[in-house]
C-alpha distance (Angstrom), angle and dihedral (degrees) to the residues before:
residue distance angle dihedral
M1 . . .
G2 3.76 . .
D3 3.75 134.6 .
T4 3.86 92.0 -55.2
A5 3.82 94.4 65.7
R6 3.78 115.2 117.0
E7 3.77 117.3 -126.1
P8 3.84 109.3 -115.1
Q9 3.77 115.0 -111.2
H10 3.70 120.0 -122.0
I11 3.80 110.7 -104.0
V12 3.85 92.4 -113.2
R13 3.87 88.6 63.6
M14 3.75 96.6 52.9
G15 3.81 128.4 100.5
R16 3.80 96.6 47.7
P17 3.87 118.5 159.8
Q18 3.76 111.7 -85.5
P19 3.81 118.9 -121.9
G20 3.81 121.5 -126.5
V21 3.83 96.9 29.5
A22 3.80 113.4 155.1
P23 3.85 116.0 -110.9
A24 3.81 110.7 -81.7
A25 3.83 119.1 -113.5
T26 3.77 89.8 -135.0
P27 3.87 128.0 35.7
P28 3.85 110.2 -79.9
L29 3.78 118.0 -118.2
Y30 3.81 114.4 -117.6
Q31 3.82 98.5 -158.1
T32 3.76 95.3 173.7
A33 3.82 134.6 119.5
A34 3.80 94.5 -147.9
F35 3.83 142.2 11.0
D36 3.76 127.8 -129.4
V37 3.83 118.3 -118.8
A38 3.80 126.2 -158.0
D39 3.77 98.4 -133.4
I40 3.82 147.0 -33.6
D41 3.78 92.5 -74.2
Q42 3.75 92.2 57.9
L43 3.79 90.3 45.4
E44 3.75 91.4 53.4
Q45 3.84 91.5 46.5
I46 3.82 90.7 53.9
N47 3.75 93.5 46.2
G48 3.81 92.7 46.3
Q49 3.74 99.6 44.0
G50 3.76 105.7 22.6
G51 3.79 90.6 -131.9
G52 3.78 99.7 133.5
Y53 3.77 146.0 21.1
I54 3.76 134.5 -83.8
Y55 3.81 109.9 149.9
T56 3.85 129.2 13.9
R57 3.79 92.7 -136.1
D58 3.79 84.9 67.0
N59 3.78 101.8 33.6
N60 3.80 144.8 -26.0
P61 3.82 134.1 -175.3
N62 3.79 90.6 -113.7
H63 3.84 89.0 54.2
D64 3.79 91.3 51.1
S65 3.80 94.2 45.3
L66 3.79 94.7 52.3
A67 3.83 93.2 39.0
A68 3.81 90.8 53.7
S69 3.82 91.5 48.7
I70 3.81 92.6 51.9
A71 3.79 92.7 45.0
M72 3.83 88.7 52.5
L73 3.80 92.2 49.2
E74 3.81 91.2 50.0
G75 3.81 95.8 42.6
A76 3.78 90.5 -118.1
D77 3.82 132.6 147.7
A78 3.82 93.2 -129.1
G79 3.82 144.2 1.5
A80 3.74 140.1 -158.9
V81 3.79 137.8 -168.5
F82 3.80 131.8 -141.6
A83 3.76 140.8 -172.6
S84 3.80 92.7 -92.2
G85 3.78 142.8 -17.8
M86 3.80 89.8 -90.2
G87 3.81 88.5 49.9
A88 3.78 89.0 56.0
L89 3.78 93.0 48.6
A90 3.77 92.6 47.3
A91 3.83 90.9 50.5
I92 3.80 90.1 51.0
C93 3.83 93.8 49.4
L94 3.77 95.4 43.0
S95 3.80 91.2 48.8
L96 3.80 96.2 49.9
A97 3.81 104.8 34.2
R98 3.81 137.1 48.2
A99 3.73 137.8 172.1
G100 3.83 110.8 -49.1
D101 3.82 92.8 26.3
H102 3.79 128.4 113.4
V103 3.84 130.9 -127.8
L104 3.76 128.6 -168.6
M105 3.81 120.1 -151.5
S106 3.77 130.8 -178.3
G107 3.77 110.7 -106.5
S108 3.82 91.1 -130.2
L109 3.81 100.2 58.5
Y110 3.83 125.7 134.6
G111 3.80 108.3 -75.7
K112 3.82 97.4 -113.0
T113 3.78 89.7 50.6
Q114 3.80 87.5 56.0
V115 3.79 87.5 51.3
L116 3.80 88.1 53.3
G117 3.77 86.6 57.3
Q118 3.80 90.4 55.3
R119 3.87 89.6 51.3
L120 3.80 90.0 51.7
Q121 3.79 88.6 55.0
Q122 3.80 88.7 54.8
L123 3.78 87.0 57.7
G124 3.84 90.8 54.3
I125 3.79 97.2 -98.6
A126 3.80 113.7 133.7
V127 3.82 114.3 -130.8
D128 3.81 126.3 -165.6
H129 3.84 130.6 178.2
F130 3.83 130.6 -139.2
D131 3.75 138.7 -177.6
V132 3.82 107.1 -89.2
T133 3.75 90.5 -147.6
S134 3.83 93.5 58.8
P135 3.79 117.4 70.9
A136 3.81 87.4 176.4
E137 3.79 91.8 60.7
L138 3.80 90.3 48.5
Q139 3.80 91.6 51.3
G140 3.79 90.3 51.1
K141 3.81 91.4 55.1
I142 3.82 98.7 49.1
Q143 3.82 111.5 114.3
G144 3.73 134.8 -174.5
A145 3.86 89.4 -103.3
T146 3.82 93.9 48.8
Q147 3.83 107.7 123.9
L148 3.84 102.9 174.8
V149 3.80 145.2 2.2
L150 3.78 117.9 -143.5
V151 3.81 125.7 -159.0
E152 3.80 140.5 152.9
T153 3.83 121.5 -126.9
V154 3.80 89.2 -131.1
A155 3.76 115.6 12.9
N156 3.81 125.9 -125.2
P157 3.04 119.2 -92.6
L158 3.82 109.5 -11.3
L159 3.84 92.1 46.6
E160 3.85 99.5 -132.1
V161 3.83 106.9 176.3
A162 3.77 119.3 -131.3
D163 3.79 118.4 -132.9
I164 3.79 91.1 -139.0
S165 3.78 96.3 -175.2
G166 3.81 92.4 48.7
L167 3.79 91.5 46.9
A168 3.78 93.6 47.8
A169 3.83 89.8 52.1
A170 3.73 89.9 48.2
A171 3.80 92.5 49.7
G172 3.79 91.1 52.1
K173 3.80 109.8 -178.5
V174 3.81 93.6 -4.0
P175 3.84 109.2 102.5
L176 3.81 113.2 -107.3
I177 3.83 109.7 -144.1
V178 3.82 113.0 -160.4
D179 3.76 123.8 -163.0
S180 3.81 103.4 -149.5
T181 3.84 96.9 177.0
F182 3.83 94.3 122.5
T183 3.81 95.9 46.7
T184 3.89 110.3 28.4
S185 3.77 123.3 -165.5
E186 3.82 89.1 -68.8
L187 3.85 88.9 75.2
I188 3.78 103.7 27.1
R189 3.81 140.9 -4.4
P190 3.80 105.0 -146.7
L191 3.79 94.9 -163.7
E192 3.78 89.4 65.5
H193 3.84 88.8 57.1
G194 3.79 95.3 53.4
A195 3.85 103.9 -84.6
A196 3.77 115.7 143.4
V197 3.80 96.2 -150.0
V198 3.80 134.6 11.9
M199 3.79 122.5 -155.7
H200 3.79 136.5 -175.1
S201 3.75 140.7 -165.2
A202 3.80 88.2 -130.5
S203 3.78 87.2 -167.2
K204 3.82 85.3 81.9
Y205 3.80 128.7 50.9
L206 3.82 97.3 -14.8
N207 3.76 88.4 62.2
G208 3.80 96.9 24.3
H209 3.78 100.6 -176.2
G210 3.79 103.9 84.9
D211 3.80 95.7 -121.0
V212 3.82 104.1 100.1
L213 3.84 141.4 72.1
L214 3.76 109.5 -157.8
G215 3.87 141.1 134.0
A216 3.77 129.9 -155.3
V217 3.84 138.9 -170.5
A218 3.73 133.0 -169.8
G219 3.80 130.3 -170.0
P220 3.82 143.7 94.4
A221 3.81 114.1 -4.2
E222 3.87 92.7 -122.4
L223 3.76 93.7 55.4
V224 3.75 95.4 40.7
G225 3.79 90.0 50.9
R226 3.84 89.6 56.0
F227 3.77 91.2 50.0
R228 3.83 91.4 51.1
E229 3.80 91.1 50.6
T230 3.80 92.4 50.5
A231 3.84 89.9 48.7
S232 3.79 90.6 53.3
V233 3.81 92.1 50.6
F234 3.81 94.3 46.8
G235 3.79 95.4 39.1
Q236 3.82 95.1 -116.0
N237 3.82 92.7 138.8
A238 3.82 121.2 140.8
N239 3.79 125.3 -112.6
P240 3.86 112.6 -110.7
F241 3.83 93.7 -135.0
E242 3.74 91.9 52.2
C243 3.81 91.1 49.9
W244 3.81 87.4 51.4
L245 3.79 90.5 52.2
V246 3.85 93.4 49.4
Q247 3.84 89.4 47.0
R248 3.79 86.9 56.3
G249 3.80 91.4 46.2
L250 3.77 92.4 54.4
R251 3.79 89.7 66.0
T252 3.80 91.1 71.5
L253 3.81 98.5 34.5
P254 3.84 97.1 108.5
L255 3.76 94.1 49.4
R256 3.78 94.1 44.2
M257 3.81 94.1 48.3
Q258 3.83 92.2 48.4
Q259 3.81 93.5 53.0
I260 3.84 94.6 39.5
C261 3.83 91.9 51.2
R262 3.79 93.3 47.6
T263 3.85 94.0 49.0
T264 3.82 94.4 43.9
R265 3.78 91.5 55.7
Q266 3.81 91.4 49.8
L267 3.81 91.2 49.5
A268 3.83 92.4 46.8
E269 3.83 91.4 52.1
Y270 3.83 91.9 46.1
L271 3.85 95.5 46.9
Q272 3.84 92.3 46.9
G273 3.74 88.1 69.2
H274 3.81 98.3 41.5
E275 3.77 117.1 118.2
E276 3.85 92.6 -138.3
I277 3.84 92.9 54.6
S278 3.79 121.3 81.5
R279 3.78 95.8 -173.6
V280 3.80 142.5 -3.4
W281 3.81 124.2 -152.0
Y282 3.81 111.9 -153.5
P283 3.81 119.4 135.2
L284 3.81 97.9 -131.2
L285 3.77 94.4 54.6
A286 3.83 115.4 104.5
D287 3.79 94.8 -116.6
H288 3.77 98.6 49.3
P289 3.84 113.2 110.4
S290 3.79 91.3 -135.0
R291 3.78 97.9 49.5
A292 3.83 96.8 110.2
I293 3.79 94.6 55.0
A294 3.81 91.8 38.1
E295 3.76 92.4 57.2
V296 3.83 88.7 53.9
L297 3.77 98.6 45.4
Y298 3.81 101.4 29.1
P299 3.82 111.5 28.9
N300 3.82 90.4 153.9
G301 3.78 97.0 47.7
T302 3.79 142.2 -66.0
G303 3.80 98.8 -110.9
G304 3.80 132.0 -85.3
I305 3.83 102.0 -53.6
L306 3.74 128.9 104.5
T307 3.79 130.5 159.0
V308 3.80 128.6 -149.6
L309 3.78 136.0 -169.1
L310 3.74 112.1 -139.2
R311 3.81 118.6 -134.6
G312 3.83 113.7 -100.7
D313 3.77 142.2 75.9
E314 3.74 119.9 -61.1
E315 3.82 93.5 -119.7
N316 3.80 91.2 66.6
A317 3.82 96.4 30.3
S318 3.79 97.5 111.9
A319 3.82 92.9 50.4
R320 3.82 89.6 49.9
V321 3.79 90.6 51.2
S322 3.84 90.6 50.5
R323 3.82 91.4 50.8
F324 3.77 90.5 49.2
M325 3.80 92.3 52.1
Q326 3.76 92.5 47.3
C327 3.80 90.1 52.1
A328 3.80 93.8 46.7
A329 3.75 91.3 73.8
G330 3.82 95.5 159.4
I331 3.83 92.4 49.5
P332 3.76 109.1 60.8
F333 3.82 128.4 -146.5
S334 3.77 106.7 -115.4
P335 3.82 128.1 166.3
T336 3.78 92.9 -136.4
L337 3.75 138.6 51.6
A338 3.83 147.4 -139.1
D339 3.77 99.6 58.2
T340 3.80 122.5 145.7
R341 3.82 85.8 -106.6
T342 3.72 126.7 63.0
T343 3.79 115.5 -106.0
V344 3.79 138.8 177.7
S345 3.78 130.2 -142.0
H346 3.79 140.0 -178.8
P347 3.83 110.2 -125.8
A348 3.81 94.8 -162.7
R349 3.89 89.8 58.8
T350 3.84 101.4 31.4
S351 3.78 124.1 23.2
H352 3.81 94.9 22.9
R353 3.81 101.2 27.7
F354 3.80 90.3 107.6
L355 3.78 91.1 66.6
S356 3.77 125.5 85.2
A357 3.82 117.8 -102.5
A358 3.83 88.7 -111.0
R359 3.83 90.9 52.8
R360 3.77 92.3 48.4
Q361 3.82 90.6 49.8
E362 3.79 90.1 48.4
S363 3.77 88.3 52.7
G364 3.84 92.1 50.2
I365 3.83 94.8 -113.3
T366 3.80 112.5 142.0
D367 3.82 134.2 179.1
G368 3.81 93.5 -107.3
M369 3.77 95.0 62.5
V370 3.82 122.8 109.3
R371 3.81 121.7 -171.1
I372 3.80 115.8 -148.9
S373 3.79 120.9 -155.7
V374 3.73 106.9 -161.8
G375 3.75 118.7 -141.6
L376 3.79 135.3 -175.3
E377 3.78 100.1 -71.5
P378 3.87 117.7 118.1
A379 3.76 114.0 -87.5
E380 3.83 92.3 -124.5
M381 3.77 91.1 57.7
L382 3.80 93.6 50.0
I383 3.79 93.1 46.2
K384 3.80 90.8 54.4
E385 3.79 93.8 47.5
L386 3.79 94.6 46.7
D387 3.81 92.2 46.0
Q388 3.77 91.0 53.0
A389 3.83 93.6 46.8
L390 3.79 92.1 47.7
R391 3.82 93.1 50.8
E392 3.77 95.6 42.9
S393 3.82 92.1 50.1
A394 3.80 96.0 43.8
P395 3.83 116.8 128.1
G396 3.79 112.0 -93.9
């Protein structure tokens, strides 16, 4: 082919990025474990100033893109992303507390978060619980060694609403960490109410499509930097593709949350009067203990979760729940929440199965409870399907 022929590249050198490509309409995906550097000087510059990328366990453009978006939504200085919501919580706790320290956790947290508290105790960190609806109780449990207070905006599954401002005042100089998974920045921005840090299981509403495991935090740059360093050491880093998916999900977050909140309230009001339901937990119903604070903080809704107690005796409650789930053919049983589709779950056997029976009873979680995560289907469709399932599964 003559002297002008190009030497063929070895196959391992193919597939390099092409120069001169027009800017992408959506953020590119950087699905790479590592990044090439030009020389030692550039390596030292990146290591010294943090203004670049070397290894995805430490940082990746998709991490930074999503973290910056979440920080903006929350009104925070900085953000960070993690392999899951539990990874985010673990990074927070391991960054702020060590053996001999003290941590305070709401008594109504997600079951696996309570298990995290048990693991912290194994590391020599004392953990106490308090009533999330009582800032006074929290204040009375603050100690000199207390390093953080952890609450959820709306608790899982009985939906107690945290008075974030009151809890922040009670915590004083102790950082208040708020899990805003159920509500997102569309309904509340905890940092504006005195929280030090806000975190999310971004697998849920931030993503919204049931195909991601991811956690996120937002807060002061100094704290967030510590969380990121801990995540790198413990391998809690996020996957670039999942960051890309959540970034895409954020584009529809306002529309999804509006419809979900509207439909959830309609379902709660309908189910409250159903003859096969003994009780409904939804914060904006008149009989919910948190209604007063919910009306102030969440006038447009508290998210897409409501919990019901099926009619029947406690001895046969699990069997009744099983029949109901079998009859609700169009609404699948799924041990997660915040998908585009509506799902049901059984807190006693999913989110809180890791707790002892005594701890579940103390938390008010019984075998007859069903948690409903409302999706994007029309309210009329869901009402018809739930009514049919409730009647077909009714005790004989």
